[in-house]
Phi, psi and omega in degrees: 000138180277159174286319183233139167245115179258120183253126182234109172283141184231117175208116180055049178231030185300331181283349187236340192296318183300315180295323177299310183294321178296326181295334177277312185290336181273006178297128185295332182298328189265324185055225179255012186277195187259020180283355188217139162233137182244115183251113179258122181255108177284107183274058180050046182289133182281352182260204185270014183303315181295320180295321178296315179294321179295319177298320179294317181293327181293325183266348184222117185292347180282353186258132172245137174250122177248127182256133178256129186294330180223144183299125182239345181105166185294329180298300177301325179296318178295321179298320178298316178296319180296324178293329180278344189290148176235358184286164177294324183231145178258134174228123182257119182240131177288151186292348177251010178252177185229146168266120187289153181305136179078004185296314185294323177295316178297320178296314180300317179295321179293322178295318179296318182295329182264010178060051176052070180291167177285324180223135174240118178278139184243148169283160178211165169231176183235146174226133179266183184288350174268003181068028172275119182264131179229153176300154180291329175094359180280142172263094185287347178278351183266211181292125179303332180287346180273353180288147180316130182280102181204156178281334192269357181253031177197157172243150184239136172294125190297321179297321177296316178303317182287317181300322182273000180052047179281144179201151177281149181281163171274144179090194186288157181053045185292342185265352185300309186293306182293323181294315179294316181296318180297317181296318179292317184291327181291330177057240181286350181265031169260123178248169186228136170241100185277067180211138179292113179251333183238139174254113181274116183272119177271112183275148182291329179195168176092351179260160181299321182293343180253014183241098180295146177165176183287350176301336182284349173296343182300333182296330178293318178297324179297315180290330177295316178299318184292312184289327180296327183267352185278149172288170186298320181293314179295322181297319180297324178288325187283324191305311181299324180287325175297315180299315180297318181294315182296319180289330176294320176296316180302319186274001179268111181294344176281357182238304184253125181283157180305322184288343181260357188298314183298316181293320179299315179299317182299319179291321177295321179294320177301317180296316182295318182292332179284318188245355184284176183288153179285328180286165181305142182294154188282327185241160177302323180295316179293326178295324176295320176295319182296327180264359181056034182260099177293325178299317179296319181295316180296322178296319178295317181297316179293325178294318177300317181297318179295317180298318178295320179295318178296318180297318178295318180297317179295320179295317179295319180295317179298318179297319180295316180295320179296316180298320179295317178297320178298315182295321178297316178294323180296319179297325176292320179296329181295342179272351178276155182293152174293149174267112185291351181245021181244126176237138178244135185241151173209156180209139173048051176056047170071033182273353179145198185259105185197178172062202184302317177303323180295318179294322178294316179301315181297317181290325178296323178297333179275312188265334182228064185296346177285345179274121178273118181260129179235132181262147172259123178225157175279159180298331181288341185242011183294338178292346180276353183282123180294157177299141178089358179257125181282140180211162173232152179273131181306137178083351182281169178300317179295326177300311182293325175297316181294316180295328182286329191248348182291138175277328185244135179236121182231123183208152174256002177221263178202157176274145185280158165091359179071055181288161178260117178283128184266154170302133182099341175282144182241119186249119174255116174266113184271344189059176181220034174163159173278134187280116164265312179279158180297141184229168173052226183295338177296339181290344181300334179281352183232069188296338182296337182256003184274335177050047174078020179300135172268110182288338173295319177291325176301314181291323178296322177294317180301322181293348177276341186289146169255326178226141174241109184289137182232138180267344185191165180300325178303313180296317180303315180296315182293312183301319182298325182277317188272343173237067187288128177189145175269002186281333187243164172236149180287136176248094185273083186240355189089175182262117179304327181295341181271354181304323185299333180293340181257344184253338181283138178258185182296326181294324178294317178297317180297321179298315181296316179298319180296319179295330178276357179078027182268124181287155178299148175085359179274145170271122187255124175251134173258113177261112187223081177282157176270178178274161174246137177294338184259016185223134179261129176080171181276106179235085183299147183277017176209158176280104188297321180292319178296321178297315180296320178295320182294327180289327178094175189291349181279352181249147169234134181248117172273127184250120182239101175285155179297147184296343176298338189261011176101199191264358179209164182261003177075026179284164188245020173089026173301136188298339181247015173242125181240118179280111182245021181300322182274002180295139189292328188234111177294334179299322177298320181294321177295318178297326182284340189270139173278339178203153177252131171246116181213177179248277186238016183288142176291353176300333181299325182290324177288316184297333179300336177300331182280348182055044175243160185302140175238124179250124178268118176247106189233078182287345184229038185304315182296317179296320180295316180297319181289324184281323188240334183081146180223160182270344175203168184269100183299335184260009187293333185082004180276147178299132181090354178242318182254123187277354182170214181294152184230138173223143178242356175227161179298322179297317178297320181296314179298318181296326178303318182278326178293324184271346184086003183289353179287342184218090182230177176298322180294316179292328178295322178293318177298318180296321180296318179293321179296316181295320180297324182283320191252353180232036187289336183263346185281122181211009182097355183242015184296315182298319180295319179298318180293315181299317181292323179290322187274314189255339188241025176054037174074022179302143181293147177301156177296147179283000000 
């Protein structure tokens, strides 16, 4: 018997079904074992859905294809699949949706923790046809009946499903009755997994939810069936949720047409008046249902809309007035003298204290304590500012005052708001990496990755620089061409953020490992892929849990998702996988790691300073080169281009570590050539060189 039976009805989903089925079969929890059976019910689909499922079943014994002679709808198709199931738990997945990576393992752990509940509610997210991913919006900590009514956001104990004789209805809104009945019947044996396990794909067209018509009146009939059979206690719990669901359908223009709105409301009101409470209704909407007043409901809806519009307008007006006041005050500040002892710092578009500006700031406090350093951070990231570091919030009055009067400007990206650089201000652009991918004006040849960049603004920003910090001759050459301007000069001093690789000792590395919870004797790999312009969210090109299992207990893998993707990588607590995405200092992670596994991240150039193995894992190299462009062939194997061992598949990557090929005499020679080309200035003294050049008029370092 399997742990899970996943039932997928298939009708007109040929464009989505293969990805759906792969999302189930690729779950790391199951592997090739018997923990899973996948039952695909071909609901007489006229497209290639059945052929896709048949191909899948032919290559994987865990897949069953059941063919229905005539189209019956998703309800009967799911019932057929449930009747065929043998697993402990049933999970119903629509053919155009996805099971997210690691979902089944997380579900299994939640079921074990809850002592095998009858129903487990799951989190979900949504993705539209533009691949914009949004949270599902359910409050799983609240009333289980308030969770989105769907078959795919919960799992059911199969014996419970059979004992209660649960079944999906025929026709539209087929999941309302069994889902509601199961939730009520399970009572205290409903558990919650507050983690996105299913990705609900919102289709642009062709789905029932996007097809307005009278078929949506069926939801009223479903609730009538449900409420008529419910006991008084269950009925009292159900009525408010039924009302909320019906009114949500009514207000969705993709479901109920304007000409049907009044009749739909009248039928919903009839249902509410039949089964609703005798006492006054709790909300204005329910009171409108109780009085069957469509006019009252429409007035409330329009009033809500007007209030929201007024609130948005007031907020926009307030924002506009505030911005105008700020600009007026800023223009007045621009007439005040510069403060020769004030420096303003920024990094990564105001995300906190990090990178080269942070190293320069720290060294300036040591060598030039007369310089007052102030950081610019966004309100969302102010919690990242360490105690004792002065900062201003971007866009605030203090921000504009600081920008107007600071003599020194240091940033690795850009300052917000379109400030005016004054005569006498000195702007150091530190950048935040050595360029492998095309940058600046070179990006014009790769428009898919520019996302609306204004290259005129890029050049205007470049004209503000006085110094462009360079880590190596390659960077100097690239920056001069892609950020053309006679306003700045190259400062070939190395990267201050890399100084720590030359100054930290073994005790510092041991301290960092201990803080990360890494036991002695483990080989630590830092997996740090970069983002893709053609990819939304953190989607690693390998199954991290499978990779960790294959390496064995002597390895620990630190996983660092790109900062574009938020504060975590979405890992589920595997004992040898440590999510370090939210760690404040990537330099600490590099010091802790015995080797770096990355793809196209500029972190490889910094890590080379440590003279430790670098493994390039590039499963989509061709796609990356075509989408973004690169300055050299990272996979060529030539000295000075490839930093070490290379893998393009998960199997190759695993074999590198199993065989020891990740660290050989040959990879050491490649690393030495790579380091010579890209780290010639890094020696532990870059920050001091920059501070002396910028703040101390180029005074020579202390002897």
